[in-house]
Wavefront OBJ file of the C-alpha trace (Angstrom):
o trace
v -17.312 -14.423 9.800
v -14.147 -16.385 10.408
v -10.866 -15.407 8.820
v -10.299 -19.043 7.843
v -13.490 -19.075 5.731
v -12.334 -16.001 3.821
v -8.894 -17.518 3.294
v -10.442 -20.784 2.057
v -12.552 -18.785 -0.391
v -9.562 -16.720 -1.618
v -7.356 -19.816 -2.053
v -9.260 -20.580 -5.254
v -7.456 -17.615 -6.839
v -4.044 -19.179 -6.283
v -1.448 -19.557 -3.525
v -1.590 -16.796 -0.934
v 1.034 -15.088 1.157
v -0.143 -13.598 4.476
v 1.178 -10.716 6.568
v -0.194 -8.685 9.440
v -1.582 -5.388 8.155
v -3.737 -2.650 9.677
v -4.558 -4.801 12.690
v -5.730 -7.567 10.355
v -4.260 -9.862 7.713
v -3.050 -8.767 4.287
v -3.258 -11.380 1.537
v -0.795 -11.315 -1.350
v -0.317 -12.988 -4.733
v 3.134 -12.677 -6.312
v 4.156 -10.288 -3.484
v 1.264 -7.950 -4.364
v -1.391 -7.264 -1.743
v -4.924 -7.612 -3.079
v -7.044 -8.421 -0.011
v -7.337 -7.412 3.613
v -9.110 -9.316 6.369
v -9.909 -6.980 9.247
v -12.694 -6.385 11.746
v -14.288 -9.674 10.662
v -14.753 -8.357 7.130
v -13.234 -8.936 3.690
v -11.738 -6.009 1.759
v -10.484 -6.180 -1.846
v -8.027 -3.762 -3.454
v -9.421 -1.224 -5.874
v -7.669 0.797 -8.538
v -8.459 2.100 -11.999
v -12.036 1.293 -13.057
v -12.432 -1.113 -10.125
v -12.987 1.856 -7.803
v -16.126 2.915 -9.656
v -17.407 -0.657 -9.782
v -16.922 -1.203 -6.055
v -18.628 2.094 -5.264
v -21.542 1.277 -7.595
v -22.007 -1.977 -5.651
v -22.162 -0.034 -2.368
v -18.744 -1.143 -1.105
v -17.027 1.262 1.289
v -13.297 1.859 1.649
v -11.395 0.448 4.609
v -10.571 2.951 7.329
v -7.709 2.196 9.672
v -8.181 4.143 12.888
v -5.114 4.826 14.945
v -4.814 6.863 18.139
v -5.024 10.287 16.525
v -5.408 9.602 12.809
v -7.568 7.706 10.370
v -6.112 6.305 7.168
v -8.483 5.463 4.332
v -6.929 3.014 1.915
v -7.999 1.728 -1.469
v -9.509 -1.546 -0.217
v -13.266 -2.025 -0.486
v -15.536 -3.962 1.859
v -16.980 -6.868 -0.173
v -18.284 -8.836 2.805
v -21.923 -8.401 1.790
v -21.142 -9.489 -1.791
v -19.417 -12.588 -0.398
v -22.331 -13.446 1.888
v -24.838 -12.939 -0.928
v -22.671 -15.143 -3.180
v -22.689 -12.497 -5.907
v -21.280 -13.895 -9.133
v -19.500 -10.618 -9.896
v -17.213 -11.010 -6.859
v -14.978 -13.647 -8.476
v -14.405 -11.402 -11.489
v -13.664 -8.395 -9.264
v -11.130 -10.394 -7.279
v -9.400 -11.716 -10.420
v -9.155 -8.199 -11.795
v -7.957 -6.835 -8.458
v -5.137 -9.393 -8.384
v -4.187 -8.566 -11.980
v -4.154 -4.854 -11.186
v -2.107 -5.330 -7.987
v 0.491 -7.514 -9.741
v 0.666 -5.209 -12.783
v 1.118 -2.142 -10.542
v 3.976 -3.799 -8.703
v 5.607 -4.870 -11.984
v 5.343 -1.348 -13.404
v 7.006 0.067 -10.313
v 9.734 -2.539 -10.366
v 10.392 -1.840 -14.040
v 10.707 1.886 -13.493
v 7.610 2.941 -15.443
v 6.889 5.573 -12.823
v 8.433 8.670 -14.374
v 7.749 11.337 -11.748
v 8.447 11.212 -8.028
v 4.907 12.421 -7.259
v 3.464 9.375 -9.072
v 5.043 6.927 -6.650
v 2.915 5.552 -3.796
v 2.638 7.950 -0.810
v 4.202 10.787 -2.769
v 2.557 13.992 -3.957
v 3.613 17.329 -5.358
v 4.769 18.821 -2.021
v 6.937 15.805 -1.168
v 8.330 15.755 -4.691
v 9.405 19.404 -4.255
v 11.059 18.629 -0.919
v 12.978 15.699 -2.406
v 14.064 17.696 -5.438
v 15.221 20.566 -3.219
v 17.395 17.976 -1.428
v 19.084 17.236 -4.770
v 17.193 14.105 -5.832
v 15.808 14.898 -9.265
v 14.322 11.610 -10.510
v 12.773 8.264 -9.563
v 15.887 6.249 -10.431
v 18.076 8.299 -8.073
v 15.399 8.149 -5.363
v 15.222 4.338 -5.595
v 19.009 3.909 -5.854
v 19.628 5.988 -2.732
v 16.944 4.250 -0.669
v 14.578 5.715 1.881
v 17.075 6.347 4.737
v 19.484 8.338 2.539
v 16.645 10.277 0.918
v 15.231 11.067 4.360
v 18.659 12.190 5.615
v 19.125 14.477 2.586
v 15.678 16.016 3.090
v 16.389 16.394 6.810
v 19.661 18.196 5.989
v 17.603 20.814 4.104
v 14.509 21.044 6.311
v 15.940 20.335 9.759
v 15.966 17.485 12.245
v 12.387 17.970 13.438
v 10.871 16.311 10.340
v 8.125 13.821 11.133
v 9.506 10.267 10.966
v 6.417 9.247 8.967
v 8.184 10.896 6.023
v 10.780 8.107 6.209
v 7.982 5.522 6.121
v 6.412 7.307 3.123
v 9.693 7.210 1.227
v 10.175 3.511 2.030
v 6.605 2.713 0.997
v 7.120 4.623 -2.244
v 10.137 2.479 -3.077
v 8.479 -0.770 -1.963
v 5.233 0.043 -3.735
v 2.971 0.005 -0.674
v 1.010 2.459 1.430
v 3.338 3.632 4.198
v 1.042 2.352 6.948
v 1.492 -1.176 5.607
v 5.136 -1.192 6.714
v 5.621 -3.508 9.668
v 7.306 -2.400 12.896
v 10.486 -4.461 12.336
v 10.912 -2.800 8.929
v 10.300 0.644 10.440
v 12.934 0.006 13.135
v 15.385 -1.144 10.462
v 14.800 2.021 8.444
v 15.167 4.227 11.521
v 18.396 2.484 12.518
v 19.735 3.064 8.986
v 19.017 6.793 9.328
v 20.987 7.051 12.544
v 24.177 5.661 10.996
l 1 2 3 4 5 6 7 8 9 10 11 12 13 14 15 16 17 18 19 20 21 22 23 24 25 26 27 28 29 30 31 32 33 34 35 36 37 38 39 40 41 42 43 44 45 46 47 48 49 50 51 52 53 54 55 56 57 58 59 60 61 62 63 64 65 66 67 68 69 70 71 72 73 74 75 76 77 78 79 80 81 82 83 84 85 86 87 88 89 90 91 92 93 94 95 96 97 98 99 100 101 102 103 104 105 106 107 108 109 110 111 112 113 114 115 116 117 118 119 120 121 122 123 124 125 126 127 128 129 130 131 132 133 134 135 136 137 138 139 140 141 142 143 144 145 146 147 148 149 150 151 152 153 154 155 156 157 158 159 160 161 162 163 164 165 166 167 168 169 170 171 172 173 174 175 176 177 178 179 180 181 182 183 184 185 186 187 188 189 190 191 192 193 194
């Protein structure tokens, strides 16, 4: 199936922004990614009750395979629903867009109270960040990913995996760390070296 046909279909939901993601194309509304076109298939963002609905319809999560790792992200393959012209797909897409935009707004408004609740973060990373002297989300965001990474590196040593920097940046930007583009990653790395 052609990418252009998917884009034409998704244009009915409003103006789209496009960026390269996971070897495919990420589609955004109001700077919030809700769809992924990859491997000739259409994936729609899950979240909340949408996850259960996608799974009940037999939709599988997108898996991005890199050289030595596989990342499974919260985007569900709806290609078969699209081809079968299932009426429920329009509703799922509308709700996915609403969820994506609302999630981004909540993050931008500081509704995330704990570090571990930010994208890419979990309890272990929260402990590392707190040990480095960063106690809350506001401080984490104010400092920015490079400074947070440098503070954590000061505590845990210089051999930290650079993917931690990407995770911190993704947490602040509200995206999965593997969605960060190479120019952004280089910019972050250059900021750490200063």
